ROSE-4610 file (N, C-alpha, C; in Angstrom, 1 decimal, always signed):
// ROSE-4610
residu = [X/X/X/X/X/X/X/X/X/X/X/X/X/X/X/X/X/X/X/X/X/X/X/X/X/X/X/X/X/X/X/X/X/X/X/X/X/X/X/X/X/X/X/X/X/X/X/X/X/X/X/X/X/X/X/X/X/X/X/X/X/X/X/X/X/X/X/X/X/X/X/X/X/X/X/X/X/X/X/X/X/X/X/X/X/X/X/X/X/X/X/X/X/X/X/X/X/X/X/X/X/X/X/X/X/X/X/X/X/X/X/X/X/X/X/X/X/X/X/X/X/X/X/X/X/X/X/X/X/X/X/X/X/X/X/X/X/X/X/X/X/X/X/X/X/X/X/X/X/X/X/X/X/X/X/X/X/X/X/X/X/X/X/X/X/X/X/X/X/X/X/X/X/X/X/X/X/X/X/X/X/X/X/X/X/X/X/X/X/X/X/X/X/X/X/X/X/X/X/X/X/X/X/X/X/X/X/X/X/X/X/X/X/X/X/X/X/X/X/X/X/X/X/X/X/X/X/X/X/X/X/X/X/X/X/X/X/X/X/X/X/X/X/X/X/X/X/X/X/X/X/X/X/X/X/X/X/X/X/X/X/X/X/X/X/X/X/X/X/X/X/X/X/X/X/X/X/X/X/X/X/X/X/X/X/X/X/X/X/X/X/X/X/X/X/X/X/X/X/X/X/X/X/X/X/X/X/X/X/X/X/X/X/X/X/X/X/X/X/X/X/X/X/X/X/X/X/X/X/X/X/X/X/X/X/X/X/X/X/X/X/X/X/X/X/X/X/X/X/X/X/X/X/X/X/X/X/X/X/X/X/X/X/X/X/X/X/X/X/X/X/X/X/X/X/X/X/X/X/X/X/X/X/X/X/X/X/X/X/X/X/X/X/X/X/X/X/X/X/X/X/X/X/X/X/X/X/X/X/X/X/X/X/X/X/X/X/X/X/X/X/X/X/X/X/X/X/X/X/X/X/X/X/X/X/X/X/X/X/X/X/X/X/X/X/X/X/X/X/X/X/X/X/X/X/X/X/X/X/X/X/X/X/X/X/X/X/X/X/X/X/X/X/X/X/X/X/X/X/X/X/X/X/X/X/X/X/X/X/X/X/X/X/X/X/X/X/X/X/X/X/X/X/X/X/X/X/X/X/X/X/X/X/X/X/X/X/X/X/X/X/X/X/X/X/X/X/X/X/X/X/X/X/X/X/X/X/X/X/X/X/X/X/X/X/X/X/X/X/X/X/X]
num = [1/1/1/2/2/2/3/3/3/4/4/4/5/5/5/6/6/6/7/7/7/8/8/8/9/9/9/10/10/10/11/11/11/12/12/12/13/13/13/14/14/14/15/15/15/16/16/16/17/17/17/18/18/18/19/19/19/20/20/20/21/21/21/22/22/22/23/23/23/24/24/24/25/25/25/26/26/26/27/27/27/28/28/28/29/29/29/30/30/30/31/31/31/32/32/32/33/33/33/34/34/34/35/35/35/36/36/36/37/37/37/38/38/38/39/39/39/40/40/40/41/41/41/42/42/42/43/43/43/44/44/44/45/45/45/46/46/46/47/47/47/48/48/48/49/49/49/50/50/50/51/51/51/52/52/52/53/53/53/54/54/54/55/55/55/56/56/56/57/57/57/58/58/58/59/59/59/60/60/60/61/61/61/62/62/62/63/63/63/64/64/64/65/65/65/66/66/66/67/67/67/68/68/68/69/69/69/70/70/70/71/71/71/72/72/72/73/73/73/74/74/74/75/75/75/76/76/76/77/77/77/78/78/78/79/79/79/80/80/80/81/81/81/82/82/82/83/83/83/84/84/84/85/85/85/86/86/86/87/87/87/88/88/88/89/89/89/90/90/90/91/91/91/92/92/92/93/93/93/94/94/94/95/95/95/96/96/96/97/97/97/98/98/98/99/99/99/100/100/100/101/101/101/102/102/102/103/103/103/104/104/104/105/105/105/106/106/106/107/107/107/108/108/108/109/109/109/110/110/110/111/111/111/112/112/112/113/113/113/114/114/114/115/115/115/116/116/116/117/117/117/118/118/118/119/119/119/120/120/120/121/121/121/122/122/122/123/123/123/124/124/124/125/125/125/126/126/126/127/127/127/128/128/128/129/129/129/130/130/130/131/131/131/132/132/132/133/133/133/134/134/134/135/135/135/136/136/136/137/137/137/138/138/138/139/139/139/140/140/140/141/141/141/142/142/142/143/143/143/144/144/144/145/145/145/146/146/146/147/147/147/148/148/148/149/149/149/150/150/150/151/151/151/152/152/152/153/153/153/154/154/154/155/155/155/156/156/156/157/157/157/158/158/158/159/159/159/160/160/160/161/161/161/162/162/162/163/163/163/164/164/164/165/165/165/166/166/166/167/167/167/168/168/168/169/169/169/170/170/170/171/171/171/172/172/172/173/173/173/174/174/174/175/175/175/176/176/176/177/177/177/178/178/178/179/179/179/180/180/180/181/181/181/182/182/182/183/183/183/184/184/184]
x = [+8.3/+8.9/+8.0/+7.6/+6.7/+7.5/+6.8/+7.4/+6.9/+7.7/+7.3/+7.8/+7.0/+7.4/+8.2/+9.4/+10.2/+10.2/+9.8/+9.7/+11.2/+11.4/+12.8/+12.9/+14.1/+14.4/+14.8/+14.2/+14.5/+15.7/+16.5/+17.6/+17.1/+18.0/+17.6/+17.2/+17.9/+17.5/+16.1/+15.9/+14.6/+13.4/+13.7/+12.7/+12.4/+13.5/+13.4/+12.6/+12.9/+12.2/+10.7/+10.4/+9.0/+8.3/+8.9/+8.3/+8.0/+9.0/+8.8/+7.7/+7.5/+6.4/+5.1/+5.0/+3.7/+3.3/+4.1/+3.7/+2.5/+1.6/+0.5/+0.6/+0.5/+0.6/-0.6/-0.2/-1.2/-1.8/-2.9/-3.5/-3.2/-2.2/-1.8/-2.9/-3.5/-4.5/-5.7/-6.1/-7.2/-6.9/-5.7/-5.2/-5.1/-4.6/-4.5/-5.8/-6.8/-8.1/-8.8/-8.7/-9.3/-8.7/-7.3/-6.7/-6.8/-6.8/-7.1/-8.4/-9.5/-10.8/-10.9/-10.2/-10.2/-9.4/-8.4/-7.6/-8.4/-9.1/-10.0/-11.0/-11.6/-12.5/-11.9/-10.6/-9.9/-9.6/-9.3/-9.1/-10.3/-11.5/-12.8/-12.9/-12.6/-12.6/-11.6/-10.4/-9.4/-9.8/-10.3/-10.7/-11.9/-12.8/-13.9/-13.4/-12.4/-11.8/-11.1/-10.3/-9.7/-10.7/-11.8/-12.9/-13.5/-13.7/-14.4/-13.5/-12.2/-11.3/-11.0/-11.2/-10.9/-12.1/-11.8/-12.8/-13.0/-14.2/-14.5/-16.0/-16.4/-17.8/-18.3/-17.6/-18.0/-18.9/-19.1/-20.0/-19.5/-20.4/-20.1/-19.5/-19.8/-19.2/-17.6/-17.1/-15.7/-14.9/-15.6/-14.9/-14.3/-15.1/-14.7/-14.0/-14.5/-13.9/-12.7/-12.6/-11.4/-10.4/-10.7/-9.7/-9.8/-10.5/-10.7/-9.4/-8.4/-7.1/-6.6/-7.0/-6.5/-7.1/-8.3/-9.0/-8.2/-7.9/-7.1/-5.7/-5.1/-3.7/-3.7/-4.7/-4.8/-5.0/-5.9/-6.2/-5.0/-4.3/-3.1/-2.0/-1.8/-0.8/-1.1/-2.4/-2.9/-2.7/-3.1/-3.1/-1.6/-0.8/+0.6/+1.3/+1.0/+1.6/+1.1/-0.2/-0.7/-0.2/-0.1/+0.3/+1.8/+2.6/+4.0/+4.3/+3.7/+3.8/+3.5/+2.4/+1.9/+2.9/+3.3/+4.1/+5.5/+6.0/+7.3/+7.2/+6.1/+5.8/+5.8/+5.1/+5.0/+6.3/+7.1/+8.4/+9.3/+9.4/+10.3/+9.7/+8.5/+7.8/+8.0/+7.9/+8.1/+7.1/+6.6/+5.9/+6.7/+7.4/+8.2/+8.3/+9.1/+9.1/+9.7/+10.5/+11.1/+10.0/+8.9/+7.8/+7.2/+7.0/+6.5/+7.4/+8.7/+9.6/+9.5/+9.4/+9.3/+8.0/+6.9/+5.6/+5.6/+6.1/+6.1/+7.0/+8.1/+9.1/+8.4/+7.7/+7.0/+5.9/+5.1/+4.1/+4.8/+6.0/+6.7/+7.2/+7.7/+8.2/+7.1/+5.9/+4.7/+4.4/+4.5/+4.3/+5.3/+6.6/+7.6/+7.5/+7.0/+6.8/+5.6/+4.7/+3.6/+4.1/+5.1/+5.7/+6.7/+7.0/+7.9/+9.3/+9.7/+11.1/+11.7/+12.8/+13.5/+14.0/+14.7/+15.1/+13.9/+12.8/+11.6/+11.2/+11.2/+10.8/+11.7/+13.0/+14.0/+13.8/+13.6/+13.4/+12.1/+11.0/+9.7/+9.8/+10.5/+10.7/+11.4/+12.4/+13.1/+12.3/+11.5/+10.8/+9.5/+8.8/+7.6/+8.0/+9.0/+9.4/+9.9/+10.6/+11.2/+10.0/+9.0/+7.9/+7.1/+6.8/+6.0/+6.8/+8.1/+8.9/+9.0/+9.1/+9.2/+7.9/+6.7/+5.4/+5.3/+5.7/+5.6/+6.6/+7.8/+8.7/+8.2/+7.4/+6.9/+5.7/+5.3/+4.2/+2.9/+3.0/+1.8/+0.7/+1.1/+0.1/+0.6/-0.2/+0.2/+0.2/-0.3/-0.4/+0.6/+1.6/+2.6/+2.6/+1.6/+1.6/+1.3/+0.8/+0.4/-0.9/-1.1/-2.4/-3.6/-4.5/-5.8/-6.7/-6.4/-7.3/-6.7/-5.7/-5.1/-6.0/-6.0/-7.0/-6.4/-7.2/-6.8/-5.7/-5.8/-4.8/-3.5/-3.5/-2.2/-1.6/-2.4/-1.9/-1.2/-1.9/-1.4/-0.1/+0.0/+1.2/+2.3/+2.0/+3.1/+3.5/+2.6/+2.9/+3.8/+3.4/+4.2/+5.6/+5.8/+7.1/+7.9/+7.3/+8.0/+8.4/+7.5/+7.7/+8.4/+8.2/+8.8/+8.5/+7.6/+7.0/+5.6/+4.8/+3.4/+3.4/+2.3/+2.2/+2.0/+2.2/+2.1/+0.7/-0.3/-1.7/-2.4/-1.7/-2.3/-3.7/-4.1/-5.5/-6.1/-5.7/-6.1/-7.4/-7.7/-8.9/-10.2/-11.2/-12.4/-13.1/-13.7/-14.4/-15.9/-16.6/-18.1/-18.8/-18.4/-19.2/-19.1/-17.9/-17.8/-18.5/-18.7/-19.4/-20.9/-21.4/-22.8/-23.2/-22.3/-22.6/-22.6/-21.7/-21.7/-22.9/-23.5/-24.6/-25.9/-26.1/-27.3/-27.5]
y = [+30.0/+29.1/+29.0/+27.8/+27.6/+27.8/+28.6/+28.8/+27.7/+26.8/+25.7/+26.0/+25.5/+25.7/+24.4/+24.6/+23.5/+23.5/+22.4/+22.3/+22.1/+22.7/+22.6/+21.2/+20.6/+19.3/+19.4/+18.5/+18.4/+17.5/+17.8/+16.9/+15.6/+14.7/+13.4/+13.6/+14.4/+14.5/+15.2/+16.2/+16.9/+15.9/+15.0/+14.0/+13.0/+12.6/+11.7/+12.3/+13.6/+14.3/+14.5/+14.8/+15.0/+13.7/+12.6/+11.3/+10.8/+11.1/+10.8/+11.5/+12.8/+13.6/+13.1/+12.6/+12.3/+10.9/+10.0/+8.7/+8.5/+7.7/+7.3/+5.8/+5.5/+4.1/+3.2/+2.0/+1.1/+0.2/-0.5/-1.4/-2.9/-3.5/-4.8/-5.9/-6.0/-7.1/-6.8/-5.6/-5.3/-5.5/-5.1/-5.4/-6.9/-7.6/-9.1/-9.7/-9.3/-9.9/-9.6/-8.3/-7.9/-8.6/-8.6/-9.2/-10.7/-11.3/-12.7/-13.1/-12.4/-12.7/-12.5/-11.5/-11.3/-12.4/-12.9/-14.0/-15.3/-15.5/-16.6/-16.7/-15.5/-15.5/-15.9/-15.4/-15.9/-17.4/-17.8/-19.3/-20.1/-19.6/-20.3/-20.5/-19.4/-19.4/-20.5/-20.4/-21.3/-22.8/-23.0/-24.3/-24.8/-23.9/-24.3/-24.7/-24.0/-24.4/-25.7/-25.9/-27.2/-28.3/-28.1/-29.1/-29.4/-28.3/-28.6/-29.3/-29.2/-29.8/-31.3/-31.7/-33.0/-34.0/-35.2/-36.3/-36.9/-36.8/-37.3/-37.5/-38.1/-38.3/-37.4/-36.3/-35.5/-34.4/-34.1/-33.0/-31.7/-30.8/-29.4/-29.3/-30.2/-30.2/-30.3/-30.8/-31.0/-29.8/-28.6/-27.3/-27.2/-27.7/-27.6/-28.9/-30.1/-31.4/-31.8/-31.7/-32.2/-31.2/-30.0/-29.0/-27.8/-28.0/-26.9/-26.4/-27.1/-26.7/-25.5/-25.3/-24.2/-22.9/-23.0/-21.8/-21.3/-22.2/-21.9/-21.4/-22.0/-21.6/-20.2/-19.9/-18.5/-17.5/-17.8/-17.0/-16.8/-17.8/-17.7/-16.9/-17.1/-16.3/-14.8/-14.5/-13.1/-12.4/-13.1/-12.6/-12.4/-13.4/-13.3/-12.1/-11.9/-10.8/-9.5/-9.3/-8.0/-7.8/-8.7/-8.6/-8.2/-8.9/-8.6/-7.2/-6.9/-5.6/-4.5/-4.6/-3.5/-3.4/-4.5/-4.5/-3.9/-4.3/-3.7/-2.2/-1.7/-0.3/+0.4/-0.2/+0.5/+0.5/-0.6/-0.6/+0.4/+0.5/+1.4/+2.8/+2.9/+4.2/+4.8/+4.0/+4.3/+3.5/+4.1/+3.4/+3.3/+2.2/+2.1/+0.7/+0.4/-0.9/-2.0/-1.6/-2.6/-3.3/-2.6/-3.3/-4.4/-4.0/-5.0/-6.2/-6.0/-7.1/-8.0/-7.4/-8.2/-9.0/-8.4/-9.1/-10.2/-9.8/-10.8/-12.0/-11.7/-12.8/-13.7/-13.2/-14.0/-14.9/-14.3/-15.1/-16.1/-15.8/-16.8/-18.0/-17.7/-18.7/-19.7/-19.1/-19.9/-20.8/-20.3/-21.2/-22.3/-22.0/-23.0/-24.0/-23.6/-24.6/-25.5/-25.1/-26.0/-27.1/-26.8/-27.9/-28.7/-28.4/-29.1/-29.1/-28.0/-27.8/-26.5/-26.5/-25.3/-24.5/-25.2/-24.4/-23.7/-24.3/-23.7/-22.5/-22.7/-21.6/-20.4/-20.6/-19.5/-18.8/-19.7/-19.1/-18.4/-18.9/-18.2/-16.9/-16.9/-15.6/-14.6/-14.9/-14.0/-13.5/-14.5/-14.1/-13.2/-13.7/-13.0/-11.6/-11.6/-10.3/-9.3/-9.9/-9.0/-8.5/-9.3/-8.8/-7.8/-8.0/-7.0/-5.7/-5.8/-4.6/-3.8/-4.5/-3.8/-3.1/-3.8/-3.2/-2.0/-2.0/-0.9/+0.2/-0.1/+0.9/+1.7/+1.0/+1.5/+2.4/+2.6/+3.5/+2.7/+1.5/+0.6/+0.8/+0.8/+0.9/+0.2/-0.5/-1.0/+0.0/+1.1/+2.2/+3.3/+3.2/+4.2/+4.9/+4.7/+5.2/+6.7/+7.3/+8.7/+8.8/+10.0/+10.2/+10.0/+9.3/+9.0/+10.2/+11.2/+12.4/+13.4/+13.1/+14.0/+14.5/+15.8/+16.3/+16.1/+16.2/+16.1/+17.0/+18.3/+19.3/+18.9/+18.4/+18.0/+16.9/+15.9/+14.8/+15.2/+16.2/+16.7/+17.5/+18.3/+19.0/+18.0/+17.0/+15.9/+15.3/+15.0/+14.3/+15.3/+16.5/+17.5/+17.7/+17.6/+17.7/+16.5/+15.3/+14.1/+14.0/+14.3/+14.3/+15.5/+16.6/+17.9/+18.4/+17.8/+18.3/+17.7/+18.4/+18.0/+16.7/+15.9/+14.8/+15.3/+14.4/+14.9/+15.2/+14.6/+14.8/+15.5/+16.2/+16.9/+17.2/+18.4/+18.8/+19.0/+18.2/+18.4/+17.5/+16.6/+15.8/+16.6/+16.4/+17.2/+16.8/+17.7/+17.4/+17.2/+16.6/+16.4/+17.7/+18.7/+20.0/+20.7/+20.7/+21.3/+20.6/+19.2/+18.4/+18.7/+18.9/+19.1/+20.5/+21.5/+22.9/+22.9/+22.2/+22.2/+21.5/+20.5/+19.7/+20.5/+21.5/+22.2/+23.4]
z = [-23.1/-22.1/-20.9/-20.5/-19.4/-18.1/-17.2/-15.8/-15.0/-14.4/-13.6/-12.2/-11.2/-9.8/-9.4/-8.9/-8.5/-6.9/-6.4/-5.0/-4.4/-3.3/-2.7/-2.2/-2.3/-1.8/-0.4/+0.4/+1.8/+2.0/+3.1/+3.3/+4.0/+4.1/+4.6/+6.1/+6.9/+8.3/+8.4/+7.5/+7.5/+7.2/+6.2/+5.8/+7.0/+7.7/+8.8/+10.0/+10.2/+11.3/+11.0/+9.7/+9.3/+9.4/+9.0/+9.0/+10.5/+11.4/+12.8/+13.4/+13.1/+13.6/+13.1/+11.9/+11.3/+11.5/+12.2/+12.4/+13.3/+13.0/+13.9/+14.1/+15.4/+15.7/+15.1/+14.8/+14.2/+15.3/+15.0/+15.9/+15.4/+15.9/+15.3/+15.4/+16.5/+16.7/+15.8/+15.7/+14.8/+13.3/+12.9/+11.6/+11.3/+12.2/+12.1/+11.9/+12.7/+12.7/+11.3/+10.9/+9.7/+8.4/+8.3/+7.2/+7.2/+8.5/+8.6/+8.1/+8.4/+7.9/+6.4/+5.9/+4.4/+3.7/+4.3/+3.8/+3.8/+4.9/+5.0/+3.9/+3.6/+2.5/+1.2/+0.9/-0.3/-0.2/+1.0/+1.2/+0.9/+1.2/+0.9/-0.7/-1.4/-2.9/-3.4/-2.9/-3.3/-3.0/-1.8/-1.4/-2.3/-2.7/-3.5/-4.9/-5.4/-6.7/-6.6/-5.5/-5.3/-5.2/-4.5/-4.4/-5.7/-6.5/-7.8/-8.8/-8.7/-9.6/-9.2/-8.0/-7.6/-7.7/-7.9/-8.0/-6.6/-6.1/-4.7/-4.6/-3.5/-3.2/-2.1/-1.7/-0.6/-0.9/-2.2/-2.6/-2.2/-2.0/-1.7/-0.4/+0.5/+1.9/+1.9/+0.7/+0.6/+0.7/+0.5/+0.7/+2.1/+3.0/+4.4/+4.9/+4.4/+5.0/+4.3/+3.0/+2.2/+2.1/+1.7/+1.4/+2.4/+3.5/+4.4/+5.1/+5.1/+5.6/+4.9/+3.6/+2.8/+3.4/+3.9/+4.5/+5.7/+6.6/+7.8/+7.4/+6.5/+6.1/+5.5/+4.6/+4.1/+5.2/+6.1/+7.3/+8.1/+8.4/+9.2/+8.6/+7.3/+6.6/+6.6/+6.3/+6.3/+7.6/+8.7/+10.0/+10.4/+10.1/+10.5/+9.8/+8.5/+7.8/+8.4/+8.6/+9.1/+10.6/+11.4/+12.8/+12.8/+12.0/+12.0/+11.4/+10.3/+9.6/+10.6/+11.3/+12.2/+13.4/+14.0/+15.1/+14.7/+13.6/+13.1/+12.9/+12.4/+12.2/+13.5/+14.5/+15.8/+16.6/+16.5/+17.1/+16.5/+15.2/+14.5/+14.3/+14.5/+14.4/+13.0/+11.9/+10.6/+9.7/+8.6/+7.7/+6.4/+6.2/+5.0/+4.5/+3.6/+2.9/+3.9/+4.9/+5.8/+6.6/+6.9/+7.6/+6.7/+5.4/+4.5/+4.3/+4.3/+4.2/+5.4/+6.6/+7.9/+7.8/+7.4/+7.4/+6.3/+5.2/+4.1/+4.4/+5.1/+5.5/+6.5/+7.4/+8.5/+7.8/+6.9/+6.2/+5.3/+4.7/+3.9/+4.7/+5.9/+6.8/+7.1/+7.4/+7.6/+6.5/+5.2/+4.1/+3.9/+4.3/+4.2/+5.3/+6.5/+7.5/+7.2/+6.4/+6.1/+5.2/+4.4/+3.6/+4.3/+5.6/+6.5/+5.9/+5.4/+4.8/+5.2/+5.9/+6.4/+5.1/+4.2/+3.0/+2.3/+2.2/+1.6/+2.4/+3.7/+4.6/+4.4/+4.3/+4.2/+2.8/+1.8/+0.4/+0.3/+0.9/+0.9/+1.7/+2.7/+3.5/+2.6/+1.9/+1.1/-0.1/-0.7/-1.9/-1.5/-0.5/-0.1/+0.5/+1.3/+1.9/+0.9/-0.1/-1.2/-2.1/-2.4/-3.2/-2.5/-1.2/-0.5/-0.3/+0.0/+0.2/-1.1/-2.2/-3.5/-3.8/-3.5/-3.7/-2.8/-1.5/-0.6/-1.1/-1.5/-1.9/-3.2/-4.0/-5.3/-5.0/-3.8/-3.5/-3.2/-2.9/-2.5/-3.6/-4.8/-5.9/-7.1/-7.9/-9.1/-10.3/-10.0/-11.0/-10.8/-10.0/-9.8/-8.5/-7.6/-6.3/-6.2/-7.2/-7.1/-6.4/-5.8/-5.1/-5.9/-5.4/-6.1/-6.3/-5.4/-5.4/-6.3/-7.1/-7.9/-9.1/-9.3/-10.3/-11.7/-12.7/-14.1/-14.4/-14.0/-14.2/-13.6/-12.4/-11.8/-12.6/-13.0/-13.7/-15.1/-15.7/-17.0/-16.8/-15.7/-15.3/-15.1/-14.3/-14.0/-15.4/-16.2/-17.5/-18.4/-18.4/-19.2/-18.6/-17.3/-16.7/-17.1/-17.1/-17.4/-18.9/-19.8/-21.2/-21.8/-21.1/-21.5/-22.9/-23.6/-24.9/-25.1/-25.7/-25.9/-26.8/-26.7/-27.6/-29.0/-30.0/-31.4/-31.8/-31.2/-31.6/-30.4/-29.5/-28.4/-28.4/-28.6/-28.5/-29.9/-30.9/-32.2/-32.4/-31.5/-31.7/-31.4/-32.3/-32.1/-30.8/-30.1/-28.9/-29.3/-28.4/-28.6/-28.6/-27.9/-27.9/-29.2/-29.8/-31.1/-32.2/-32.1/-33.0/-32.9/-31.7/-31.4/-32.0/-31.8/-32.2/-33.8/-34.4/-35.9/-36.5/-35.8/-36.3/-36.1/-35.2/-35.0/-35.8]
């Protein structure tokens, strides 16, 4: 029988106190400028695709003249999201999914206002806020949110705790080292 170490569970108040102590303030304007510039770069790519798929006589300059509003829209949405997310985190002094919801909602409202429709703005607020909050609550990772610096042994130990039994073909596969020694 394997002896496993079980970490003691902290109470809700201990978790909140620990989180409050470990909070570091964010820089909202820096975050907004950085994410706005990155979003503008994505906007250039989207604008280039729009320009390439449309029939017109503007040539390559159409990226900026015909569909250039896309670049500004992407930059504004990114900057709005980052600014609101950072400001919410600083006001609440917490890094959690609520900040992502507030930031996603503000970016969604901006998307709805571009379409000049209040129902679209409200719906986009809920959808984008919900998506970002879900992503944040899941660990801010598409692969499960576990620490990227996790060693192979730690991953294997976590896998064994999860499955509670070894895989059927565990370590039965021949390794390269044993193959090389048998050939020499």
